[in-house]
C-alpha positions in Angstrom: -168.7 -25.5 162.2 -168.1 -29.2 161.6 -166.1 -30.6 158.8 -169.2 -32.1 157.1 -171.1 -28.8 157.2 -168.1 -26.9 155.9 -167.8 -29.3 152.9 -171.5 -29.0 152.2 -171.2 -25.2 152.3 -168.4 -25.2 149.8 -170.2 -27.6 147.4 -173.4 -25.6 147.5 -171.9 -22.2 146.8 -171.1 -21.6 143.1 -167.6 -20.4 142.3 -165.9 -21.7 145.4 -164.8 -25.0 143.8 -161.9 -23.2 142.0 -160.7 -21.6 145.2 -161.1 -24.7 147.3 -159.2 -26.8 144.8 -156.3 -24.4 144.3 -154.4 -26.2 147.1 -154.0 -29.2 144.8 -151.6 -27.3 142.6 -149.6 -26.2 145.6 -149.3 -29.7 147.0 -148.5 -31.7 143.9 -145.1 -31.5 142.2 -144.9 -30.3 138.6 -144.6 -33.8 137.1 -147.6 -35.1 139.0 -150.1 -32.7 137.3 -151.8 -34.2 134.3 -151.5 -30.9 132.4 -147.7 -31.2 132.4 -147.6 -34.9 131.3 -146.7 -35.7 127.8 -149.3 -37.7 125.8 -147.8 -40.5 123.6 -150.9 -42.0 121.9 -151.1 -45.5 120.6 -148.0 -47.4 119.5 -147.8 -49.1 116.2 -147.3 -52.8 116.9 -145.5 -55.3 114.6 -147.3 -58.2 113.0 -145.6 -60.6 115.4 -146.7 -58.7 118.4 -150.3 -58.5 117.2 -150.3 -62.2 116.4 -149.0 -62.9 119.9 -151.7 -60.8 121.5 -154.4 -62.5 119.4 -153.0 -65.9 120.4 -153.2 -64.9 124.1 -156.8 -63.8 123.6 -157.7 -67.1 122.0 -155.9 -69.0 124.8 -157.8 -67.1 127.5 -161.1 -67.7 125.9 -160.2 -71.4 125.5 -159.1 -71.7 129.1 -162.3 -70.0 130.3 -164.3 -72.7 128.4 -162.2 -75.5 129.9 -162.6 -74.1 133.5 -166.3 -73.6 132.9 -166.6 -77.2 131.7 -164.7 -78.5 134.8 -167.0 -76.5 137.1 -170.1 -77.7 135.3 -168.9 -81.3 135.6 -168.1 -80.9 139.3 -171.4 -79.4 140.1 -173.7 -81.7 138.0 -171.9 -85.0 138.2 -170.2 -84.8 141.6 -166.6 -84.9 140.5 
């Protein structure tokens, strides 16, 4: 039986997914499993950090406008 046909057989038969995926737990180390990782959630940012992030967002939007304007001028006015 070829590899492709064996994969199709496993996917078609119900209940074999758990047994065919059990090798994942054997191969991965304990800290690589998502079940064992700690979840931290969102961090509370200070006002200064939030202001910096918003300034960076505004800067990116402004630079997109500038680059778009430069491309527009290059395409429509030839340089």
